[in-house]
C-alpha positions, 0 to 999 in steps of 0.5 A: 500500500502506498501513501500520499506525499502529504501523508509521508511529510506528516509522518516525517514531521512527527518523527522529527518532532519526537526526536527520531532519525528519519530517512527519506528518498529513493531506495536503491540497491547498488551493484555490490548489494548495498541498500541505499536511500538517496546515496546513504547506506541503510546499513550505517543507520541500522548499525547505529540502532543495533541492540536497541528496540526500533520501529521501522516504517516504510511505505511507497509514496504514491504520486497519484491523488487519492479519492476525496472525502467529506469530513462528517465533523466539519464538512471539509473536503479532503484527500487521505485518511483523516481530515487535516482541519480536524487533525490540526484542531485536535493537536492544538487542543490536546497540546 
């Protein structure tokens, strides 16, 4: 399953806010079998986390636009899984 660029940016921003290491970019395998994300070896990042519990979230970012929804709470038309207007309001109210 892929996510939109907007949703990917939300995940990345949330990760930065929480102090997580965030890698983003084009995933490729070099000729010698090394997996890299925008030229940075994934192995280097994994070695930093060795021996510690981790959560790895990986998703393909879709260039396609999703279907539009209408929020049942505020009536805003939006794309994605959650109304961005209501999401901002919840974050603001919850701190």
